[in-house]
LUMKE-421996 format. One line per 10 residues: number of its first residue (from 1); their letters; for each residue y negated, x negated, z negated of N, C-alpha, C. Coordinates in Angstrom, 3 decimals. Layout:
! LUMKE-421996
NUM	a	Y X Z Y X Z Y X Z ~ ...
This chain:
! LUMKE-421996
1	mkylitglgn	1.130 -0.911 -0.034 -0.027 -0.012 -0.028 -1.209 -0.878 0.024 ~ -2.223 -0.386 0.674 -3.456 -1.140 0.777 -4.703 -0.380 0.084 ~ -5.544 -1.036 -0.522 -6.800 -0.694 -1.119 -7.898 -1.504 -0.712 ~ -9.024 -0.753 -0.640 -10.427 -1.542 -0.245 -11.120 -1.335 -1.513 ~ -11.450 -2.565 -2.102 -12.291 -2.686 -3.432 -13.523 -3.198 -2.941 ~ -14.702 -2.500 -2.865 -15.895 -2.907 -2.366 -16.924 -3.153 -3.584 ~ -17.427 -4.394 -3.687 -18.354 -4.635 -4.725 -19.688 -4.522 -4.052 ~ -20.663 -3.745 -4.532 -21.883 -3.583 -3.888 -22.876 -4.769 -4.450 ~ -23.618 -5.133 -3.590 -24.784 -6.178 -3.835 -25.463 -6.639 -2.637 ~ -26.267 -7.661 -2.741 -26.976 -8.220 -1.642 -26.595 -9.596 -1.495
11	pgkeyentrh	-26.433 -9.989 -0.116 -26.074 -11.483 0.024 -27.288 -12.366 -0.136 ~ -27.033 -13.630 -0.452 -28.038 -14.603 -0.732 -28.193 -15.075 -2.160 ~ -28.596 -16.335 -2.199 -28.628 -17.028 -3.474 -29.742 -16.294 -4.509 ~ -30.772 -15.920 -3.833 -31.820 -15.124 -4.579 -31.306 -13.839 -5.334 ~ -30.216 -13.381 -4.844 -29.733 -12.139 -5.436 -28.511 -12.361 -6.437 ~ -27.986 -13.467 -6.387 -26.701 -13.854 -6.860 -26.482 -13.279 -8.335 ~ -27.407 -13.631 -9.245 -27.336 -13.308 -10.634 -28.194 -11.963 -11.064 ~ -28.402 -11.314 -10.156 -29.203 -10.053 -10.445 -28.343 -8.876 -10.844 ~ -28.911 -7.983 -11.706 -28.231 -6.714 -12.070 -27.558 -5.937 -10.901 ~ -28.336 -5.828 -9.851 -27.875 -5.085 -8.642 -26.666 -5.632 -8.094
21	nigfkildal	-26.300 -6.879 -8.378 -25.216 -7.562 -7.793 -24.028 -7.627 -8.534 ~ -23.848 -6.673 -9.475 -22.659 -6.731 -10.426 -21.305 -6.505 -9.602 ~ -21.388 -5.726 -8.666 -20.155 -5.561 -7.863 -19.809 -6.834 -7.358 ~ -20.538 -7.720 -6.669 -20.141 -9.060 -6.176 -19.670 -9.740 -7.275 ~ -20.410 -9.796 -8.478 -19.951 -10.612 -9.660 -18.511 -10.313 -10.206 ~ -18.148 -9.046 -10.185 -16.913 -8.669 -10.663 -15.850 -9.106 -9.644 ~ -15.968 -8.908 -8.401 -14.954 -9.439 -7.351 -15.005 -11.010 -7.376 ~ -16.206 -11.631 -7.581 -15.959 -13.146 -7.691 -15.112 -13.605 -8.915 ~ -15.262 -12.878 -10.003 -14.452 -13.176 -11.193 -12.988 -12.910 -10.907 ~ -12.674 -11.708 -10.170 -11.242 -11.473 -9.847 -10.717 -12.601 -8.912
31	adasniafsd	-11.433 -12.987 -7.993 -10.979 -13.943 -7.072 -10.829 -15.345 -7.735 ~ -11.739 -15.696 -8.632 -11.578 -16.857 -9.260 -10.313 -16.978 -10.227 ~ -10.166 -15.820 -10.906 -9.029 -15.746 -11.857 -7.634 -15.772 -11.079 ~ -7.769 -15.365 -9.786 -6.513 -15.239 -9.009 -6.367 -16.429 -7.980 ~ -7.278 -17.383 -8.021 -7.227 -18.528 -7.126 -7.160 -18.136 -5.611 ~ -8.053 -17.095 -5.259 -8.162 -16.705 -3.957 -9.643 -16.900 -3.580 ~ -9.857 -17.126 -2.182 -11.222 -17.435 -1.794 -11.653 -16.312 -0.794 ~ -12.958 -16.136 -0.754 -13.590 -15.136 0.146 -13.742 -15.974 1.515 ~ -13.636 -15.271 2.639 -13.970 -15.768 3.965 -15.080 -14.867 4.424 ~ -16.013 -15.504 5.170 -17.158 -14.888 5.873 -16.689 -14.223 7.100
41	krygfvadyk	-16.591 -12.756 7.105 -16.060 -12.103 8.242 -17.080 -11.135 8.605 ~ -16.577 -10.234 9.534 -17.699 -9.275 10.082 -17.960 -8.349 8.975 ~ -19.357 -8.204 8.746 -19.939 -7.298 7.706 -19.600 -7.680 6.249 ~ -19.086 -8.753 6.077 -18.881 -9.030 4.610 -18.024 -10.248 4.372 ~ -18.027 -10.634 3.104 -17.171 -11.650 2.536 -15.871 -10.932 2.132 ~ -14.758 -11.297 2.570 -13.454 -10.653 2.382 -12.477 -11.650 1.872 ~ -11.566 -11.073 0.947 -10.408 -11.754 0.404 -9.295 -10.825 0.182 ~ -8.069 -11.203 0.364 -6.877 -10.401 0.198 -6.284 -10.746 -1.268 ~ -6.088 -9.837 -2.101 -5.559 -9.999 -3.501 -4.270 -9.221 -3.484 ~ -3.123 -9.894 -3.777 -1.775 -9.224 -3.851 -1.528 -8.988 -5.369
51	fksrtlillk	-1.225 -7.703 -5.697 -0.963 -7.294 -6.983 0.213 -6.195 -7.061 ~ 1.351 -6.555 -7.665 2.341 -5.636 -7.919 2.688 -4.852 -6.549 ~ 3.009 -5.657 -5.562 3.383 -5.222 -4.265 2.337 -4.378 -3.461 ~ 1.051 -4.466 -3.911 -0.034 -3.886 -3.280 -0.983 -4.949 -2.685 ~ -1.658 -4.620 -1.612 -2.767 -5.533 -1.144 -4.067 -4.919 -1.278 ~ -4.923 -5.606 -2.125 -6.316 -5.128 -2.304 -7.183 -6.032 -1.454 ~ -7.849 -5.363 -0.582 -8.828 -6.110 0.344 -10.101 -6.047 -0.584 ~ -10.607 -7.224 -0.953 -11.846 -7.365 -1.738 -13.018 -7.609 -0.735 ~ -14.130 -6.789 -0.838 -15.140 -6.803 0.131 -16.429 -6.828 -0.545 ~ -17.227 -7.916 -0.170 -18.568 -7.993 -0.649 -19.505 -7.786 0.645
61	pttfmnlsgr	-20.034 -6.694 0.935 -20.814 -6.481 2.203 -21.867 -7.347 2.324 ~ -22.211 -7.909 3.521 -23.413 -8.670 3.857 -24.461 -7.859 4.699 ~ -24.142 -6.544 4.664 -25.075 -5.664 5.354 -26.358 -5.299 4.448 ~ -26.398 -5.868 3.301 -27.399 -5.474 2.268 -27.105 -4.130 1.756 ~ -27.661 -3.951 0.494 -27.239 -2.705 -0.269 -27.388 -1.454 0.445 ~ -28.560 -1.263 1.191 -28.928 -0.056 1.807 -28.058 0.315 3.054 ~ -27.303 -0.660 3.507 -26.359 -0.325 4.776 -24.866 -0.597 4.339 ~ -24.532 -0.444 3.118 -23.320 -0.645 2.606 -22.127 0.158 3.352 ~ -22.481 1.318 3.681 -21.563 2.117 4.452 -21.010 1.611 5.821 ~ -21.766 0.947 6.351 -21.306 0.384 7.714 -20.176 -0.716 7.446
71	avnywlqkek	-20.292 -1.505 6.406 -19.234 -2.432 6.104 -17.930 -1.766 5.621 ~ -18.131 -0.799 4.682 -17.052 -0.093 4.134 -16.279 0.628 5.242 ~ -17.038 1.282 6.137 -16.365 2.059 7.279 -15.587 1.087 8.163 ~ -16.228 -0.038 8.491 -15.546 -1.063 9.356 -14.199 -1.588 8.723 ~ -14.335 -1.935 7.492 -12.997 -2.455 6.856 -11.932 -1.450 6.501 ~ -12.397 -0.130 6.177 -11.351 0.873 6.043 -10.522 1.174 7.303 ~ -11.269 1.132 8.483 -10.661 1.278 9.757 -9.852 -0.005 10.126 ~ -10.499 -1.073 10.038 -9.712 -2.372 10.457 -8.424 -2.522 9.702 ~ -8.510 -2.277 8.464 -7.260 -2.414 7.551 -6.429 -1.265 7.473 ~ -6.846 -0.210 8.224 -6.086 1.111 7.917 -5.765 1.444 6.524
81	vpfenllvlt	-6.916 1.499 5.716 -6.825 1.786 4.276 -7.143 3.315 4.210 ~ -6.306 4.144 3.520 -6.667 5.492 3.353 -7.929 5.685 2.430 ~ -8.800 6.613 2.908 -10.074 6.908 2.206 -9.914 7.092 0.745 ~ -8.745 7.560 0.306 -8.617 7.875 -1.137 -8.232 6.536 -1.866 ~ -8.023 5.392 -1.106 -7.697 4.153 -1.710 -8.928 3.195 -1.719 ~ -10.132 3.828 -1.556 -11.342 3.137 -1.588 -11.837 3.208 -3.100 ~ -12.374 2.158 -3.595 -12.949 1.945 -4.885 -14.342 1.126 -4.805 ~ -15.482 1.736 -5.098 -16.782 0.982 -5.016 -17.096 0.602 -6.400 ~ -17.640 -0.620 -6.536 -18.126 -1.064 -7.800 -19.627 -1.193 -7.614 ~ -20.233 -0.574 -8.638 -21.781 -0.583 -8.536 -22.501 -0.613 -9.882
91	ddlalpfgtl	-23.828 -0.881 -9.859 -24.526 -0.853 -11.019 -25.044 0.547 -11.218 ~ -25.433 0.862 -12.508 -25.924 2.254 -12.812 -27.012 2.149 -13.917 ~ -28.213 2.519 -13.479 -29.234 2.601 -14.496 -29.188 3.605 -15.575 ~ -28.356 4.701 -15.288 -28.339 5.870 -16.299 -27.365 5.532 -17.423 ~ -26.597 4.429 -17.343 -25.737 4.140 -18.437 -26.214 2.738 -19.163 ~ -26.105 2.802 -20.487 -26.426 1.670 -21.274 -25.708 0.521 -20.714 ~ -26.400 -0.760 -21.047 -25.809 -1.929 -20.559 -24.302 -2.017 -21.012 ~ -23.395 -2.429 -19.963 -22.035 -2.663 -20.332 -21.161 -1.449 -20.318 ~ -21.612 -0.290 -20.196 -21.007 0.985 -20.434 -20.257 1.119 -18.871 ~ -18.901 1.382 -18.899 -18.319 1.436 -17.681 -17.780 2.849 -17.478
101	rlrakggsag	-17.823 3.424 -16.246 -17.491 4.760 -16.008 -16.791 4.748 -14.661 ~ -15.545 5.111 -14.643 -14.754 5.273 -13.422 -14.756 6.834 -12.985 ~ -15.056 7.164 -11.829 -15.105 8.544 -11.373 -14.386 8.561 -10.044 ~ -13.890 9.748 -9.696 -13.099 9.999 -8.591 -14.031 10.522 -7.402 ~ -15.182 11.029 -7.794 -16.155 11.401 -6.917 -17.620 11.523 -7.581 ~ -18.610 11.821 -6.787 -19.862 12.078 -7.437 -20.976 11.850 -6.419 ~ -22.215 12.098 -6.887 -23.418 11.838 -6.086 -23.801 10.397 -6.120 ~ -24.937 10.091 -5.449 -25.453 8.812 -5.459 -26.282 8.492 -6.659 ~ -26.883 9.483 -7.222 -27.731 9.204 -8.364 -28.957 8.437 -8.049 ~ -29.285 8.397 -6.677 -30.460 7.647 -6.259 -30.094 6.235 -5.987
111	hnglqniqdt	-28.843 5.781 -6.005 -28.397 4.426 -5.640 -28.224 4.424 -4.099 ~ -29.067 3.451 -3.582 -29.120 3.468 -2.130 -27.866 3.023 -1.475 ~ -27.143 2.168 -2.080 -25.719 1.699 -1.530 -24.822 2.918 -1.509 ~ -24.687 3.576 -2.721 -23.861 4.766 -2.649 -24.297 5.880 -1.773 ~ -25.611 6.020 -1.528 -26.072 7.083 -0.679 -25.717 6.717 0.693 ~ -25.884 5.437 1.134 -25.539 5.044 2.493 -23.971 5.180 2.762 ~ -23.154 5.020 1.830 -21.786 5.209 1.973 -21.489 6.703 2.192 ~ -22.054 7.443 1.349 -22.062 8.968 1.425 -22.505 9.501 2.791 ~ -23.675 8.929 3.106 -24.240 9.356 4.534 -23.308 8.955 5.623 ~ -22.676 7.802 5.582 -21.777 7.198 6.607 -20.635 8.010 6.871
121	fgrsdyarlr	-20.079 8.570 5.671 -18.760 9.355 5.734 -19.035 10.752 5.682 ~ -20.200 11.290 5.249 -20.465 12.605 5.199 -19.666 13.327 3.960 ~ -19.280 12.478 2.983 -18.491 12.935 1.867 -18.747 12.014 0.694 ~ -18.523 12.567 -0.492 -18.801 11.664 -1.773 -17.507 11.727 -2.570 ~ -16.515 12.058 -2.085 -15.208 12.062 -2.806 -14.362 10.756 -2.712 ~ -15.075 9.702 -3.187 -14.478 8.288 -3.192 -14.556 7.861 -4.604 ~ -13.714 7.026 -5.067 -13.817 6.469 -6.302 -14.888 5.431 -6.503 ~ -15.481 5.417 -7.725 -16.464 4.390 -7.990 -16.449 4.021 -9.452 ~ -16.643 2.788 -9.632 -16.703 2.275 -10.960 -18.149 1.811 -11.194 ~ -18.760 2.541 -12.096 -20.315 2.297 -12.439 -20.257 1.512 -13.610
131	fgigddfrrg	-21.161 0.364 -13.496 -21.348 -0.539 -14.551 -22.778 -0.372 -15.031 ~ -22.990 -0.031 -16.360 -24.297 0.300 -16.888 -25.034 -0.926 -16.957 ~ -26.307 -0.837 -16.407 -27.240 -1.928 -16.550 -28.448 -1.529 -17.437 ~ -28.432 -0.339 -17.965 -29.579 0.169 -18.747 -30.819 0.430 -17.921 ~ -31.810 0.981 -18.805 -33.104 1.311 -18.003 -34.216 0.830 -18.708 ~ -34.202 -0.449 -19.144 -35.239 -0.979 -19.939 -36.382 -1.535 -19.030 ~ -37.117 -0.561 -18.390 -38.260 -0.966 -17.526 -39.253 0.069 -17.562 ~ -40.445 -0.263 -17.169 -41.594 0.651 -17.239 -41.535 1.353 -15.971 ~ -42.102 2.565 -15.968 -42.297 3.456 -14.839 -42.742 2.742 -13.540 ~ -41.989 2.945 -12.479 -42.496 2.175 -11.237 -41.900 0.763 -11.226
141	qqsdyvldew	-41.210 0.374 -12.110 -40.611 -1.018 -12.114 -39.147 -1.092 -11.917 ~ -38.625 0.053 -11.414 -37.057 -0.015 -11.231 -36.667 -1.055 -10.256 ~ -37.216 -1.233 -9.078 -36.846 -2.234 -8.157 -36.786 -3.592 -8.694 ~ -37.992 -3.999 -9.348 -37.963 -5.279 -10.083 -36.880 -5.456 -11.018 ~ -36.634 -4.384 -11.852 -35.571 -4.457 -12.874 -34.135 -4.794 -12.324 ~ -33.830 -3.952 -11.344 -32.365 -4.063 -10.749 -32.258 -5.442 -9.970 ~ -33.316 -5.884 -9.561 -33.328 -7.252 -8.816 -33.689 -8.460 -9.666 ~ -33.750 -8.188 -10.926 -34.087 -9.257 -11.825 -32.765 -9.700 -12.454 ~ -32.851 -10.962 -12.984 -31.517 -11.588 -13.612 -31.302 -10.868 -14.880 ~ -29.937 -11.084 -15.342 -29.571 -10.600 -16.634 -30.405 -11.389 -17.731
151	dkdevldlpl	-30.614 -10.667 -18.838 -31.299 -11.373 -19.942 -30.160 -12.256 -20.699 ~ -30.632 -13.101 -21.597 -29.603 -13.968 -22.219 -28.538 -13.200 -23.038 ~ -28.936 -12.152 -23.759 -27.954 -11.402 -24.487 -26.954 -10.727 -23.595 ~ -27.437 -10.189 -22.426 -26.445 -9.574 -21.563 -25.523 -10.759 -20.936 ~ -25.982 -11.810 -20.699 -25.193 -12.866 -20.168 -23.967 -13.254 -20.930 ~ -24.203 -13.176 -22.346 -23.217 -13.391 -23.312 -22.071 -12.347 -23.303 ~ -22.421 -11.052 -23.055 -21.519 -9.967 -22.981 -20.881 -9.693 -21.748 ~ -21.358 -10.239 -20.560 -20.936 -9.954 -19.276 -19.332 -10.332 -19.051 ~ -18.902 -11.487 -19.439 -17.511 -11.861 -19.218 -16.537 -10.915 -19.707 ~ -16.709 -10.379 -20.918 -15.657 -9.390 -21.462 -15.841 -8.107 -20.650
161	kidtcieiik	-16.943 -7.644 -20.331 -17.092 -6.442 -19.550 -16.441 -6.542 -18.230 ~ -16.657 -7.744 -17.489 -16.089 -7.929 -16.206 -14.667 -8.064 -16.259 ~ -14.007 -8.627 -17.329 -12.662 -8.594 -17.578 -12.033 -7.169 -17.626 ~ -12.792 -6.294 -18.218 -12.373 -4.880 -18.390 -12.484 -4.222 -17.019 ~ -13.426 -4.630 -16.218 -13.549 -4.061 -14.799 -12.412 -4.424 -13.997 ~ -11.921 -5.742 -14.082 -10.734 -6.232 -13.440 -9.449 -5.440 -13.865 ~ -9.395 -5.050 -15.111 -8.231 -4.299 -15.643 -8.290 -2.906 -14.919 ~ -9.531 -2.308 -14.796 -9.689 -1.085 -14.222 -9.370 -1.124 -12.790 ~ -9.611 -2.117 -12.039 -9.240 -2.202 -10.561 -7.716 -2.231 -10.418 ~ -7.135 -3.161 -11.294 -5.659 -3.175 -11.290 -5.048 -1.805 -11.548
171	gfstigisrt	-5.587 -1.081 -12.539 -5.071 0.274 -12.895 -5.232 1.235 -11.791 ~ -6.436 1.146 -11.240 -6.675 2.192 -9.951 -5.687 1.945 -8.956 ~ -5.137 0.608 -8.749 -4.253 0.472 -7.550 -2.897 0.735 -8.018 ~ -2.420 0.736 -9.260 -1.093 0.888 -9.606 -0.767 2.295 -10.324 ~ -1.529 2.697 -11.387 -1.251 3.861 -12.033 -2.126 5.069 -11.589 ~ -3.107 4.794 -10.765 -4.002 5.897 -10.121 -5.188 6.095 -10.793 ~ -6.099 6.872 -10.371 -7.401 7.059 -10.883 -7.359 7.950 -12.160 ~ -6.640 8.894 -12.245 -6.759 9.779 -13.297 -6.295 9.034 -14.623 ~ -5.119 8.468 -14.537 -4.595 7.713 -15.790 -5.556 6.584 -16.085 ~ -6.017 5.932 -15.088 -6.896 4.739 -15.389 -8.217 5.288 -16.021
181	mnqfnkrss	-8.692 6.445 -15.552 -9.925 7.051 -16.182 -9.659 7.423 -17.645 ~ -8.577 8.006 -17.889 -8.183 8.362 -19.288 -8.073 7.131 -20.217 ~ -7.523 6.045 -19.566 -7.285 4.848 -20.460 -8.580 4.083 -20.722 ~ -9.485 4.080 -19.811 -10.677 3.171 -19.921 -12.023 3.806 -20.199 ~ -12.247 5.082 -19.729 -13.581 5.700 -19.859 -14.130 5.786 -21.290 ~ -13.214 6.204 -22.189 -13.523 6.416 -23.644 -13.794 4.987 -24.324 ~ -12.820 4.100 -23.906 -12.781 2.766 -24.533 -14.017 1.841 -24.058 ~ -14.666 2.186 -22.861 -15.709 1.337 -22.297 -16.992 1.824 -22.582 ~ -17.179 2.512 -23.605 -18.551 3.027 -23.987 -19.288 1.974 -24.774
Protein backbone atom coordinates (compact mmCIF):
# COMPACT_ATOMS: atom_id res chain seq x y z
CA UNK A 1 0.00 0.00 0.00
CA UNK A 2 1.14 3.51 -0.81
CA UNK A 3 0.64 6.73 1.12
CA UNK A 4 1.49 10.32 0.29
CA UNK A 5 2.65 12.23 3.35
CA UNK A 6 2.92 15.91 2.44
CA UNK A 7 4.60 18.40 4.73
CA UNK A 8 3.62 21.95 3.92
CA UNK A 9 6.21 24.70 3.87
CA UNK A 10 8.19 27.01 1.64
CA UNK A 11 11.47 26.07 -0.05
CA UNK A 12 14.62 28.06 0.67
CA UNK A 13 17.03 28.66 3.54
CA UNK A 14 15.19 31.82 4.65
CA UNK A 15 12.11 29.73 5.53
CA UNK A 16 13.87 26.68 6.97
CA UNK A 17 13.25 27.30 10.69
CA UNK A 18 10.01 29.23 10.48
CA UNK A 19 6.74 28.21 12.10
CA UNK A 20 5.08 27.92 8.67
CA UNK A 21 7.58 25.19 7.72
CA UNK A 22 6.71 22.71 10.45
CA UNK A 23 5.53 20.23 7.79
CA UNK A 24 8.99 20.21 6.22
CA UNK A 25 10.63 19.95 9.65
CA UNK A 26 8.59 16.87 10.59
CA UNK A 27 9.44 15.07 7.34
CA UNK A 28 13.13 16.01 7.69
CA UNK A 29 13.15 14.46 11.17
CA UNK A 30 11.49 11.27 9.88
CA UNK A 31 13.99 11.01 7.03
CA UNK A 32 16.96 11.63 9.35
CA UNK A 33 15.76 9.00 11.83
CA UNK A 34 15.29 6.50 8.99
CA UNK A 35 18.54 7.20 7.13
CA UNK A 36 16.75 8.17 3.93
CA UNK A 37 17.39 11.24 1.81
CA UNK A 38 15.19 13.54 -0.19
CA UNK A 39 15.71 13.96 -3.93
CA UNK A 40 14.86 17.14 -5.82
CA UNK A 41 12.11 16.05 -8.20
CA UNK A 42 9.22 17.63 -10.05
CA UNK A 43 7.26 19.99 -7.77
CA UNK A 44 9.06 18.89 -4.63
CA UNK A 45 11.66 17.12 -2.59
CA UNK A 46 10.65 13.47 -2.38
CA UNK A 47 11.77 10.43 -0.40
CA UNK A 48 10.42 6.88 -0.10
CA UNK A 49 10.01 5.53 3.40
CA UNK A 50 9.24 1.83 3.90
CA UNK A 51 7.35 0.91 7.05
CA UNK A 52 5.60 -2.39 7.84
CA UNK A 53 5.17 -3.39 4.19
CA UNK A 54 3.88 0.06 3.27
CA UNK A 55 5.49 2.71 1.12
CA UNK A 56 5.17 6.26 2.34
CA UNK A 57 6.08 8.86 -0.25
CA UNK A 58 7.31 11.86 1.71
CA UNK A 59 6.74 15.12 -0.16
CA UNK A 60 8.00 18.61 0.60
CA UNK A 61 6.46 20.75 -2.18
CA UNK A 62 8.68 23.32 -3.89
CA UNK A 63 5.67 25.12 -5.34
CA UNK A 64 5.53 27.42 -2.29
CA UNK A 65 2.73 27.21 0.23
CA UNK A 66 0.06 28.91 -1.86
CA UNK A 67 0.37 26.38 -4.70
CA UNK A 68 0.74 23.18 -2.64
CA UNK A 69 -2.20 21.55 -4.44
CA UNK A 70 -0.22 21.35 -7.68
CA UNK A 71 2.49 19.20 -6.07
CA UNK A 72 0.01 17.04 -4.16
CA UNK A 73 -2.03 16.40 -7.31
CA UNK A 74 1.04 15.51 -9.37
CA UNK A 75 2.46 13.03 -6.82
CA UNK A 76 -0.87 11.39 -6.03
CA UNK A 77 -1.29 10.67 -9.75
CA UNK A 78 2.33 9.76 -10.46
CA UNK A 79 2.52 7.27 -7.57
CA UNK A 80 -1.10 6.10 -7.97
CA UNK A 81 -1.84 6.83 -4.31
CA UNK A 82 -5.54 6.67 -3.37
CA UNK A 83 -6.88 10.03 -2.19
CA UNK A 84 -7.81 8.52 1.18
CA UNK A 85 -4.11 7.71 1.72
CA UNK A 86 -3.12 11.39 1.64
CA UNK A 87 -1.96 13.01 4.88
CA UNK A 88 -1.03 16.71 4.98
CA UNK A 89 1.13 18.11 7.79
CA UNK A 90 0.53 21.79 8.50
CA UNK A 91 0.87 24.60 11.02
CA UNK A 92 -2.21 25.91 12.82
CA UNK A 93 -2.59 29.33 14.45
CA UNK A 94 -5.81 28.33 16.23
CA UNK A 95 -4.06 25.70 18.37
CA UNK A 96 -1.68 26.49 21.23
CA UNK A 97 1.97 25.75 20.54
CA UNK A 98 2.67 22.02 20.31
CA UNK A 99 -0.96 20.90 20.33
CA UNK A 100 -1.47 18.22 17.67
CA UNK A 101 -4.78 17.44 15.98
CA UNK A 102 -5.30 14.72 13.43
CA UNK A 103 -8.48 15.13 11.37
CA UNK A 104 -10.01 13.10 8.53
CA UNK A 105 -11.40 16.22 6.87
CA UNK A 106 -12.09 19.89 7.45
CA UNK A 107 -11.86 23.37 6.08
CA UNK A 108 -8.76 25.40 5.42
CA UNK A 109 -9.25 27.73 8.42
CA UNK A 110 -7.63 30.47 6.34
CA UNK A 111 -4.48 28.43 5.66
CA UNK A 112 -3.41 29.14 2.08
CA UNK A 113 -1.72 25.78 1.57
CA UNK A 114 -4.78 23.82 2.70
CA UNK A 115 -7.05 26.12 0.69
CA UNK A 116 -5.05 25.50 -2.48
CA UNK A 117 -5.23 21.73 -1.97
CA UNK A 118 -8.98 22.02 -1.42
CA UNK A 119 -9.36 24.21 -4.53
CA UNK A 120 -7.24 21.83 -6.63
CA UNK A 121 -9.32 18.76 -5.76
CA UNK A 122 -12.70 20.42 -5.14
CA UNK A 123 -12.96 18.57 -1.83
CA UNK A 124 -11.71 18.79 1.73
CA UNK A 125 -12.08 15.18 2.87
CA UNK A 126 -8.38 14.44 3.20
CA UNK A 127 -6.46 13.74 6.39
CA UNK A 128 -4.44 16.50 7.95
CA UNK A 129 -2.24 16.72 11.00
CA UNK A 130 -2.36 20.22 12.44
CA UNK A 131 0.59 21.35 14.55
CA UNK A 132 -0.32 24.23 16.86
CA UNK A 133 1.94 27.25 16.59
CA UNK A 134 -0.15 29.54 18.79
CA UNK A 135 -1.35 33.04 18.02
CA UNK A 136 1.06 35.27 19.93
CA UNK A 137 0.98 38.17 17.47
CA UNK A 138 -0.65 41.58 17.20
CA UNK A 139 -3.49 42.28 14.84
CA UNK A 140 -2.22 42.47 11.25
CA UNK A 141 1.03 40.67 12.10
CA UNK A 142 -0.07 37.12 11.21
CA UNK A 143 2.19 36.79 8.15
CA UNK A 144 5.23 38.00 10.09
CA UNK A 145 4.45 35.57 12.91
CA UNK A 146 4.12 32.43 10.77
CA UNK A 147 7.24 33.37 8.78
CA UNK A 148 9.22 34.10 11.93
CA UNK A 149 11.56 31.57 13.51
CA UNK A 150 10.64 29.58 16.62
CA UNK A 151 11.42 31.25 19.93
CA UNK A 152 13.99 29.63 22.25
CA UNK A 153 11.38 27.95 24.51
CA UNK A 154 9.60 26.46 21.49
CA UNK A 155 12.89 25.16 20.09
CA UNK A 156 13.41 23.15 23.29
CA UNK A 157 9.96 21.50 23.02
CA UNK A 158 10.00 20.86 19.25
CA UNK A 159 11.89 17.52 19.19
CA UNK A 160 9.41 15.74 21.47
CA UNK A 161 6.41 17.11 19.56
CA UNK A 162 7.99 16.15 16.23
CA UNK A 163 8.61 12.62 17.52
CA UNK A 164 4.89 12.38 18.34
CA UNK A 165 4.06 13.56 14.81
CA UNK A 166 6.21 10.74 13.42
CA UNK A 167 4.28 8.24 15.57
CA UNK A 168 1.03 9.69 14.21
CA UNK A 169 2.26 9.30 10.61
CA UNK A 170 3.14 5.67 11.28
CA UNK A 171 -0.24 5.07 12.93
CA UNK A 172 -2.11 6.68 10.03
CA UNK A 173 -0.45 4.24 7.62
CA UNK A 174 -0.91 1.11 9.74
CA UNK A 175 -3.91 1.28 12.08
CA UNK A 176 -5.87 3.91 10.15
CA UNK A 177 -7.02 7.41 10.88
CA UNK A 178 -9.82 6.68 13.37
CA UNK A 179 -7.70 4.60 15.74
CA UNK A 180 -4.78 6.99 15.38
CA UNK A 181 -7.02 9.96 16.20
CA UNK A 182 -8.34 8.16 19.27
CA UNK A 183 -4.83 7.30 20.40
CA UNK A 184 -3.18 10.70 19.91
CA UNK A 185 -5.62 13.60 19.83
CA UNK A 186 -6.35 13.60 23.58
CA UNK A 187 -2.75 12.84 24.47
CA UNK A 188 -1.35 15.63 22.28
CA UNK A 189 -3.08 18.57 23.98
